[in-house]
C-alpha positions as CSV (number, residue, x, y, z in Angstrom):
1,M,71.6,59.6,70.0
2,E,68.0,59.7,71.1
3,V,65.7,62.4,69.8
4,K,64.2,62.9,73.4
5,A,67.6,63.7,74.8
6,E,68.4,66.3,72.1
7,T,65.0,68.1,72.1
8,S,65.6,69.3,75.6
9,K,68.3,71.5,74.2
10,I,66.0,73.3,71.8
11,P,64.3,76.6,72.7
12,S,60.5,76.4,73.3
13,D,59.8,78.3,70.2
14,E,61.7,75.7,68.1
15,R,60.4,72.6,69.8
16,E,57.0,73.0,68.2
17,F,58.6,72.4,64.8
18,P,58.9,68.8,63.6
19,L,62.5,67.4,63.9
20,R,64.2,66.1,60.9
21,P,67.6,64.3,60.7
22,M,69.3,67.5,59.6
23,D,68.0,69.2,62.7
24,L,69.6,66.5,64.9
25,K,72.9,66.8,63.1
26,V,73.0,70.6,63.6
27,I,72.1,70.3,67.3
28,A,74.7,67.7,67.8
29,E,77.3,69.9,66.1
30,K,76.3,72.9,68.2
31,T,76.4,70.8,71.4
32,A,79.9,69.4,70.6
33,D,81.3,72.9,69.6
34,A,79.8,75.1,72.3
35,G,79.1,72.7,75.0
36,A,75.9,74.5,75.9
37,Q,72.9,76.1,74.2
38,R,73.8,79.3,72.5
39,P,72.3,82.3,74.5
40,T,69.6,84.3,72.7
41,W,68.4,87.9,73.1
42,S,65.8,88.2,75.9
43,R,63.5,90.1,73.6
44,R,63.3,90.8,69.9
45,L,63.4,94.5,70.6
46,E,66.9,94.2,72.1
47,F,68.3,92.7,68.9
48,I,66.6,95.5,66.8
49,L,68.0,98.2,69.1
50,A,71.5,96.7,69.1
51,T,71.6,96.5,65.3
52,V,70.2,100.0,65.0
53,G,72.7,101.3,67.5
54,Y,75.5,99.6,65.6
55,A,74.4,100.9,62.2
56,V,73.7,104.4,63.5
57,G,77.1,105.8,64.5
58,L,79.4,108.9,64.2
59,G,79.5,108.5,60.5
60,N,75.8,109.4,60.3
61,V,76.6,112.7,61.9
62,W,79.8,113.7,60.1
63,R,80.0,111.8,56.9
64,F,76.5,111.7,55.4
65,P,75.6,115.5,55.8
66,Y,79.0,116.5,54.1
67,L,78.7,113.9,51.5
68,C,75.2,114.9,50.6
69,Y,75.8,118.6,50.2
70,S,79.0,118.0,48.2
71,S,77.4,115.4,45.9
72,G,74.5,117.4,44.6
73,G,72.5,118.3,47.8
74,G,68.9,116.9,47.5
75,A,69.8,115.3,44.2
76,F,72.2,112.9,46.1
77,L,69.1,111.4,47.9
78,V,68.0,109.9,44.6
79,P,71.1,107.6,44.2
80,Y,71.3,107.1,47.9
81,L,67.7,105.8,48.3
82,I,68.1,103.6,45.2
83,M,71.2,102.0,46.7
84,V,69.5,101.5,50.0
85,F,66.7,99.6,48.2
86,L,69.0,97.6,45.7
87,C,72.0,97.1,47.9
88,G,71.5,97.9,51.6
89,I,68.3,95.9,52.4
90,P,69.2,92.7,50.5
91,L,72.8,92.5,51.9
92,L,71.6,93.2,55.4
93,V,69.0,90.4,55.0
94,M,71.7,88.2,53.7
95,E,73.9,88.7,56.8
96,F,71.0,88.3,59.2
97,T,70.1,85.0,57.3
98,I,73.6,83.6,57.7
99,G,74.0,84.5,61.3
100,Q,70.5,83.4,62.5
101,Y,70.4,80.1,60.5
102,T,73.9,78.9,61.4
103,R,73.9,80.3,65.0
104,L,77.6,81.0,64.5
105,G,79.8,83.9,64.2
106,P,81.2,85.0,60.7
107,V,84.2,82.7,60.8
108,H,82.4,79.4,61.3
109,A,79.3,80.4,59.4
110,L,81.3,81.1,56.3
111,V,83.3,77.9,56.6
112,K,80.1,76.0,56.3
113,I,78.7,78.2,53.5
114,C,81.7,78.4,51.3
115,P,84.8,76.5,52.3
116,L,86.9,77.9,49.5
117,L,86.4,81.5,50.7
118,K,86.4,80.6,54.4
119,G,89.2,83.2,54.9
120,V,86.6,85.9,54.4
121,G,85.0,85.1,57.8
122,L,88.3,85.3,59.6
123,A,89.1,88.5,57.7
124,T,85.9,90.1,59.0
125,V,87.0,89.3,62.5
126,V,90.4,90.8,61.9
127,I,89.1,94.0,60.4
128,S,86.5,94.4,63.2
129,F,89.4,93.8,65.8
130,V,91.6,96.4,64.1
131,F,88.8,98.9,63.9
132,S,88.0,98.5,67.5
133,T,91.5,99.4,68.5
134,Y,91.3,102.9,67.2
135,Y,87.6,103.7,67.0
136,N,87.4,104.0,70.8
137,V,89.9,106.9,70.7
138,L,87.0,108.9,69.4
139,M,85.1,108.1,72.6
140,A,88.1,109.3,74.6
141,W,88.0,112.6,72.6
142,A,84.2,112.9,73.2
143,L,84.8,112.5,77.0
144,F,87.4,115.0,76.9
145,Y,85.1,117.6,75.4
146,F,82.2,116.5,77.6
147,F,84.0,117.1,80.8
148,N,85.4,120.4,79.5
149,S,81.8,121.6,78.8
150,F,80.9,122.2,82.4
151,G,82.9,125.4,83.0
152,A,81.6,128.9,83.2
153,T,82.8,129.4,79.7
154,L,83.6,126.9,77.0
155,P,87.5,126.7,76.7
156,W,87.4,126.7,72.9
157,K,85.5,129.9,72.8
158,S,88.4,132.4,73.3
159,C,92.1,132.8,72.3
160,N,93.1,133.8,75.9
161,N,94.3,130.4,76.9
162,T,97.8,129.0,77.5
163,W,97.6,126.6,74.6
164,N,96.5,129.2,72.0
165,N,98.9,130.6,69.3
166,V,97.6,134.2,69.7
167,G,99.3,135.3,66.4
168,N,96.9,133.4,64.2
169,C,93.9,132.7,66.4
170,S,90.4,134.0,65.7
171,T,87.7,134.1,68.3
172,G,85.2,133.7,65.5
173,F,85.2,131.4,62.6
174,P,87.6,132.8,60.1
175,G,86.4,130.7,57.1
176,N,88.6,128.5,54.8
177,N,90.2,131.3,52.9
178,T,92.4,132.8,55.5
179,H,95.6,131.8,57.4
180,L,93.9,132.3,60.8
181,Q,92.6,129.4,62.9
182,S,89.5,129.4,64.9
183,A,89.8,129.1,68.7
184,S,88.0,125.7,68.4
185,Q,90.6,124.5,65.9
186,Q,93.4,125.4,68.2
187,F,91.7,123.7,71.1
188,F,91.5,120.5,69.1
189,D,95.0,120.7,67.7
190,L,97.0,122.2,70.6
191,K,95.0,121.3,73.7
192,L,93.3,118.0,72.9
193,L,95.9,116.5,70.6
194,E,99.0,118.6,71.3
195,K,99.7,117.7,67.7
196,T,103.2,117.3,66.3
197,D,104.2,118.1,62.8
198,G,103.8,114.7,61.4
199,I,103.7,110.9,61.9
200,E,107.5,111.0,62.1
201,E,107.3,112.7,65.5
202,A,105.4,110.5,67.8
203,G,105.9,112.7,70.9
204,G,104.9,111.5,74.3
205,L,101.6,110.1,75.6
206,R,98.8,112.5,76.2
207,W,98.1,111.3,79.7
208,E,94.8,113.0,80.0
209,I,93.5,111.3,76.9
210,F,95.1,108.1,78.1
211,G,92.9,108.3,81.1
212,Y,89.7,109.0,79.1
213,L,90.6,106.0,76.9
214,I,90.6,103.8,80.0
215,I,87.3,105.1,81.0
216,A,85.9,104.5,77.5
217,W,87.1,100.9,77.5
218,V,85.5,100.4,81.0
219,F,82.3,101.5,79.5
220,V,82.6,99.1,76.6
221,Y,83.5,96.2,78.9
222,L,80.5,96.8,81.2
223,C,78.2,96.8,78.2
224,I,79.3,93.4,76.8
225,F,80.9,91.5,79.8
226,K,77.7,89.4,80.1
227,G,77.3,88.9,76.4
228,V,73.8,89.6,74.9
229,K,72.3,89.7,78.3
230,S,74.1,92.9,79.3
231,T,74.2,94.3,75.8
232,G,70.4,93.8,75.4
233,K,69.8,96.0,78.4
234,V,72.3,98.8,77.6
235,V,70.9,99.4,74.1
236,Y,67.5,100.4,75.5
237,F,69.3,103.7,76.4
238,T,72.3,104.0,74.1
239,A,70.3,103.4,71.0
240,V,67.3,105.6,71.9
241,F,68.8,108.6,73.8
242,P,70.6,110.1,70.8
243,Y,67.2,110.6,69.1
244,F,66.0,112.8,71.9
245,I,69.1,115.0,71.7
246,L,69.0,115.1,67.9
247,F,65.4,116.3,68.0
248,A,66.0,118.8,70.8
249,L,68.9,120.2,68.8
250,L,66.9,120.4,65.7
251,I,64.0,122.3,67.4
252,N,66.6,124.7,68.9
253,N,68.7,125.1,65.7
254,V,65.8,125.8,63.3
255,Q,64.9,128.9,65.4
256,L,68.3,130.4,65.0
257,P,68.9,133.1,62.4
258,G,70.5,131.8,59.2
259,A,69.4,128.2,59.9
260,K,67.2,128.2,56.8
261,K,70.2,129.2,54.6
262,G,72.2,126.2,55.9
263,I,69.3,123.7,55.4
264,L,68.8,125.0,51.9
265,Y,72.4,124.6,51.1
266,F,72.2,121.0,52.4
267,L,69.2,120.0,50.3
268,T,69.2,122.2,47.2
269,P,69.5,119.7,44.4
270,V,72.2,120.0,41.7
271,W,70.7,117.7,39.2
272,S,73.7,117.7,36.9
273,K,75.5,115.7,39.6
274,L,73.4,112.7,38.8
275,F,75.4,112.2,35.6
276,E,78.6,111.8,37.6
277,V,79.6,108.2,38.3
278,K,81.4,109.2,41.5
279,V,78.1,110.4,43.0
280,W,76.5,107.0,42.5
281,V,79.6,105.3,43.8
282,N,79.6,107.6,46.9
283,A,75.9,106.7,47.5
284,A,76.6,103.0,47.4
285,A,79.6,103.3,49.5
286,Q,77.7,105.4,52.2
287,V,74.9,102.7,52.3
288,F,77.5,99.9,52.5
289,N,79.7,101.5,55.2
290,S,76.9,102.8,57.4
291,L,75.2,99.4,57.6
292,G,78.4,97.8,58.5
293,I,78.3,95.1,55.8
294,A,81.5,92.8,55.9
295,F,82.5,93.8,59.4
296,G,81.0,90.6,60.8
297,S,79.0,92.4,63.5
298,M,75.6,91.9,61.9
299,I,76.3,88.1,61.5
300,S,77.5,87.9,65.1
301,M,74.5,89.7,66.6
302,S,71.9,87.8,64.5
303,S,73.5,84.5,65.6
304,Y,71.9,85.0,69.0
305,N,68.4,85.4,67.5
306,K,65.8,82.7,67.9
307,F,65.7,80.4,64.9
308,N,62.3,81.7,63.5
309,N,62.9,85.4,64.1
310,N,61.5,87.7,61.5
311,I,64.9,88.9,59.9
312,I,63.2,90.7,56.9
313,R,61.2,92.9,59.3
314,D,64.3,93.6,61.3
315,A,66.4,94.5,58.2
316,L,63.7,97.0,57.1
317,I,63.7,98.6,60.5
318,V,67.4,98.9,60.7
319,T,67.9,100.4,57.2
320,V,65.0,102.8,57.6
321,A,66.3,104.0,61.0
322,N,69.8,104.4,59.6
323,S,68.7,106.5,56.6
324,F,66.3,108.6,58.7
325,T,69.0,109.3,61.3
326,S,71.4,110.4,58.5
327,L,68.9,112.9,57.2
328,L,68.0,114.1,60.7
329,A,71.7,114.7,61.5
330,G,72.0,116.6,58.2
331,F,69.2,119.0,59.2
332,V,70.8,119.4,62.7
333,I,74.4,120.0,61.5
334,F,73.6,122.3,58.5
335,S,70.9,124.5,60.4
336,A,73.7,125.1,62.9
337,I,76.3,125.8,60.1
338,G,73.9,128.2,58.5
339,Y,73.5,130.1,61.9
340,M,77.4,130.2,62.1
341,A,77.6,131.6,58.5
342,H,75.0,134.2,59.4
343,I,76.7,135.6,62.4
344,H,80.1,135.7,60.7
345,H,78.9,136.9,57.4
346,L,80.5,134.0,55.5
347,P,79.2,131.6,52.8
348,V,78.1,128.2,54.1
349,N,80.8,126.4,52.0
350,N,83.5,128.3,54.0
351,I,82.4,126.6,57.2
352,S,81.2,123.1,56.3
353,T,83.7,120.3,56.3
354,G,83.6,116.5,56.7
355,G,85.2,114.0,59.0
356,P,85.9,114.3,62.7
357,G,86.6,118.1,62.2
358,L,82.8,118.6,61.7
359,V,81.9,117.3,65.2
360,F,85.2,118.3,67.1
361,V,85.9,121.7,65.5
362,V,83.0,123.2,63.6
363,Y,80.2,122.1,65.8
364,P,81.9,123.0,69.1
365,E,82.4,126.5,67.7
366,V,78.7,126.6,66.8
367,L,77.8,125.5,70.3
368,S,79.8,128.3,71.9
369,T,77.7,131.0,70.1
370,M,74.3,129.3,71.0
371,P,72.0,130.5,73.8
372,V,72.2,128.2,76.8
373,Y,75.4,126.6,75.5
374,Q,76.0,125.2,79.0
375,L,73.1,122.8,78.3
376,W,73.6,122.0,74.6
377,A,77.4,121.4,74.7
378,P,77.4,118.5,77.3
379,L,74.2,117.0,75.7
380,F,75.8,117.0,72.2
381,F,79.0,115.3,73.4
382,F,77.1,112.8,75.5
383,M,75.1,112.0,72.4
384,L,78.3,111.3,70.5
385,L,79.3,108.9,73.3
386,C,76.2,107.0,72.9
387,L,76.4,106.9,69.1
388,G,80.0,105.7,69.3
389,L,79.5,103.2,72.1
390,D,76.9,101.1,70.3
391,S,79.2,100.7,67.2
392,Q,82.3,100.0,69.4
393,F,80.9,97.2,71.5
394,A,79.3,95.5,68.4
395,T,82.8,95.3,66.8
396,V,84.4,94.0,70.0
397,E,81.6,91.4,70.2
398,V,82.7,90.0,66.9
399,A,86.1,89.1,68.3
400,V,84.7,87.7,71.5
401,T,82.1,85.5,69.5
402,F,84.9,84.1,67.3
403,I,87.1,83.1,70.3
404,K,84.2,81.5,72.1
405,D,83.1,79.5,69.0
406,E,86.6,78.4,68.0
407,F,88.4,77.9,71.4
408,G,85.4,77.8,73.8
409,H,86.5,74.7,75.8
410,K,90.2,75.5,75.9
411,I,89.7,79.2,76.9
412,M,87.0,78.4,79.5
413,G,89.3,75.7,81.0
414,F,91.9,78.4,81.5
415,L,89.9,81.5,82.3
416,K,86.9,79.8,83.9
417,R,84.5,82.6,83.2
418,E,83.4,84.3,79.9
419,E,83.7,87.7,81.7
420,L,87.4,87.3,81.9
421,L,87.6,86.5,78.2
422,T,85.9,89.7,77.3
423,L,88.1,91.6,79.7
424,A,91.3,90.1,78.0
425,V,90.0,91.2,74.6
426,C,89.2,94.8,75.8
427,I,92.7,95.0,77.5
428,I,94.5,93.9,74.2
429,C,92.4,96.4,72.2
430,F,93.3,99.2,74.7
431,L,97.0,98.4,74.5
432,L,97.0,98.4,70.8
433,G,95.2,101.7,70.8
434,L,97.9,103.6,72.8
435,P,99.8,104.8,69.7
436,H,96.6,106.9,68.9
437,V,96.8,108.9,72.2
438,T,100.4,110.1,71.6
439,Q,101.0,113.6,70.5
440,G,101.3,112.3,66.9
441,G,98.4,110.0,67.3
442,I,96.1,111.8,65.0
443,Y,98.3,110.9,62.1
444,V,98.3,107.2,63.1
445,F,94.5,107.4,63.6
446,Q,94.0,108.8,60.0
447,L,96.3,106.2,58.6
448,M,94.5,103.3,60.2
449,D,91.0,104.6,59.4
450,H,91.9,105.1,55.7
451,Y,93.4,101.7,55.1
452,T,91.0,99.8,57.3
453,A,87.6,101.4,56.9
454,V,88.1,102.3,53.2
455,V,90.6,100.0,51.5
456,S,90.2,96.7,53.3
457,L,86.5,96.9,53.8
458,V,85.7,97.2,50.1
459,F,87.8,94.1,49.2
460,L,86.3,92.0,51.9
461,A,82.8,93.0,51.1
462,F,83.3,92.0,47.5
463,F,84.5,88.5,48.4
464,E,81.8,88.0,51.0
465,V,79.1,88.8,48.4
466,V,80.7,86.4,45.9
467,A,81.1,83.7,48.5
468,V,77.4,83.8,49.5
469,C,75.5,85.1,46.4
470,W,77.4,83.3,43.7
471,L,79.4,80.2,45.1
472,F,76.9,79.3,48.0
473,G,74.1,80.3,45.6
474,V,70.8,82.3,45.8
475,P,68.5,79.1,45.8
476,R,70.3,77.8,49.0
477,L,70.2,81.3,50.6
478,S,66.4,81.5,49.8
479,L,65.9,78.0,51.2
480,M,67.5,79.1,54.5
481,I,65.0,81.9,54.8
482,K,62.1,79.5,54.0
483,R,63.3,77.0,56.7
484,M,63.2,79.8,59.3
485,R,60.3,81.8,58.2
486,G,58.2,79.3,56.2
487,R,58.3,81.6,53.2
488,T,60.9,81.8,50.5
489,A,62.5,85.1,49.4
490,N,60.7,86.6,46.5
491,I,62.0,87.8,43.2
492,Y,63.2,91.1,44.4
493,F,65.7,89.5,46.8
494,R,66.7,86.8,44.3
495,I,67.6,89.4,41.6
496,C,69.5,91.6,44.0
497,W,71.5,88.8,45.4
498,L,72.2,87.2,42.0
499,L,73.0,90.2,39.9
500,L,72.6,93.8,41.4
501,C,74.5,93.4,44.7
502,P,77.6,91.7,43.2
503,M,77.7,94.2,40.4
504,L,77.3,97.2,42.6
505,V,80.1,96.0,45.0
506,L,82.2,95.3,42.0
507,C,81.7,98.8,40.8
508,I,82.6,100.2,44.2
509,L,85.8,98.1,44.3
510,T,86.7,99.1,40.7
511,S,86.1,102.8,41.4
512,S,88.1,102.7,44.6
513,I,91.0,101.2,42.8
514,I,90.8,103.7,39.8
515,Q,90.2,106.7,42.1
516,Y,92.7,105.7,44.7
517,T,94.5,108.6,46.4
518,P,97.2,108.3,49.1
519,V,96.2,109.0,52.6
520,H,96.6,112.6,53.9
521,Y,95.6,114.6,56.9
522,G,94.6,118.1,55.9
523,K,97.6,119.5,54.0
524,Y,100.0,116.9,55.5
525,K,101.2,114.2,53.1
526,Y,102.4,111.0,54.6
527,P,106.0,109.7,53.8
528,V,106.2,106.7,51.7
529,W,107.2,104.4,54.5
530,A,103.9,105.3,56.3
531,E,101.9,104.4,53.2
532,W,103.6,101.0,53.1
533,V,102.6,100.6,56.8
534,G,99.1,101.4,55.8
535,W,99.0,98.8,53.1
536,G,100.4,96.4,55.7
537,V,97.4,97.2,57.9
538,S,95.1,96.4,55.0
539,L,96.8,93.1,54.3
540,V,96.5,92.0,57.9
541,S,92.8,91.3,57.1
542,I,92.9,90.9,53.3
543,I,95.6,88.1,53.4
544,W,93.3,85.6,55.1
545,V,91.1,85.3,51.9
546,P,93.8,83.8,49.7
547,L,95.4,81.9,52.7
548,G,92.1,80.3,53.5
549,A,91.5,79.3,49.8
550,I,95.1,77.8,49.5
551,H,94.6,75.9,52.8
552,E,91.3,74.5,51.7
553,L,92.7,73.4,48.3
554,Y,95.7,71.8,50.1
555,R,93.7,69.8,52.6
556,N,91.3,68.3,50.0
557,K,92.3,65.3,47.9
558,G,92.2,64.5,44.2
559,S,93.1,66.6,41.2
560,L,93.1,70.3,41.2
561,L,89.6,70.4,39.6
562,Q,88.3,67.8,42.2
563,R,89.8,69.8,45.1
564,L,88.3,73.0,43.7
565,K,84.8,71.4,43.4
566,T,85.1,70.1,46.9
567,A,86.2,73.5,48.2
568,M,83.1,75.2,46.6
569,T,80.6,72.7,48.1
570,P,78.9,73.9,51.2
571,T,79.2,71.7,54.3
572,I,76.0,73.0,55.8
573,D,73.2,70.5,55.5
574,L,70.2,71.8,53.7
575,D,67.2,69.5,53.4
576,T,65.2,69.9,50.2
577,E,61.9,69.1,51.9
578,D,59.6,71.9,53.2
579,P,60.8,72.4,56.7
580,L,57.8,74.2,58.2
581,P,54.3,73.0,57.9
582,E,51.7,75.3,56.4
583,K,49.7,75.3,59.7
584,Q,52.6,76.9,61.6
585,N,51.5,80.1,63.2
586,L,54.0,82.7,62.1
587,D,53.6,86.5,62.5
588,N,53.0,88.2,59.1
589,P,53.4,91.9,59.4
590,A,52.7,94.0,56.4
591,S,56.4,94.9,56.0
592,E,57.3,91.2,55.3
593,A,54.4,90.7,52.9
594,L,56.0,93.3,50.6
595,F,59.2,91.4,50.4
596,T,58.3,87.7,50.6
597,S,56.0,85.3,48.8
598,V,54.4,82.2,50.2
599,A,56.1,79.1,49.0
């Protein structure tokens, strides 16, 4: 193989680096595996917007504000920001490094980094695939509310509708201490869901929601059918527009009577909460979940970066934007809840709640009492669509990336075009999501979300951190950054990767096991068989970790100790020589200078 023949396949920003034997080997592997040069983001801004859009999702709107006020108010910000610094930024840089250096999705990247735990990569793909089958149902609900916001009056404002149970319906917000239900609660339960009494009663399809689910999947497909080329253009709108709405809502809400009371309730510190272990675990879990660690999406998206992209700067931008959005959403939500408490003469804690109920029950009730609700209601639900859409197409892209990396030649030989592969993945996810749009679908949704986004994710995150930080090793990880950026990771990153991140993830895993509670939806308790189904859903992803280890040990030769040693040896080729000459002109923003040291 001649050097000249291979350098033509290298992007212009990498051709200026001197080629080494390792480079030629990697290029040859990529050419053989993919058959063509891996596409890259058209601009660095597109990658930043895509990752910010993925990290900033519906959880920032409904989970963080509720978690903040229930875990000590302003005092919760102390453990939260500490966890961002000690866990969030280092783990995000770790995933960006893996994806950008290997130019592969999570499955093939982790096979090269730690063959023994190669199953972690496949498990992240599985969990993202399962997640994408039910997450888009939230988009269908948001579409339902969006199109119902254009009437002369909002349909969840009164009890004079055909779906209302007039006997226990309240046109105002009754609070949490009465048997009455608000009109918005009955709209959600009886109109949107047509909810049955339990998961045992599936009921029929909600055909209207079925239609909106189709529309939601059409949106997702149109965002990703051209890969990063189409995604990179969409995120200019979907990642930026929600901030205009959030700021507009904040400006409107703070002028409402009672808004100050709600904001103070959100922020007033309860310092005694800092001595509760659960608060610190909640802070770490919030950082972990909101940044999407162990879902594989960050690895997939960073694999389309140019080789010398500034990943440390990008990680800082994503984490700061994510935390800022969570705080901004908290002000928006609780200023509105304070206003609601004021007009109904109720304490704030009788109105605030967490989960989907916050944005599909409580906030719609708030919107119905606002001046010019005909404007704010559609804008709010359109904002939810944008927030959810970014997260949704990022998880779908994980599955598409894996299939292209693993079965590229075979699939393309059959489907001919990559657009058809993306369409096939979207159709399969849509079909698997149909149980969630039945009349008993809310119970299926809650079951899937609990055992996927809570149970499975914590296990996979722990094994991913062990595979990269301990088995692959911090020195190798630092060398990968040095090879891409010309500067090795400094002591802050090395300590976090070696000690703090694994210990924190282990604490979250241990706490999750000790404090485990069976899944429930409101006051409804799931039957035992449903819980076993939930654990089966968890095992669908977790099982690949031990299976991958067993397969790797089986295929190696020698004694058990020799096989284990071979399985723990990375297959990625890392040259020990300085890969980038000192004269190389790299951008050096102040943000990177804080976290890196010149080799």
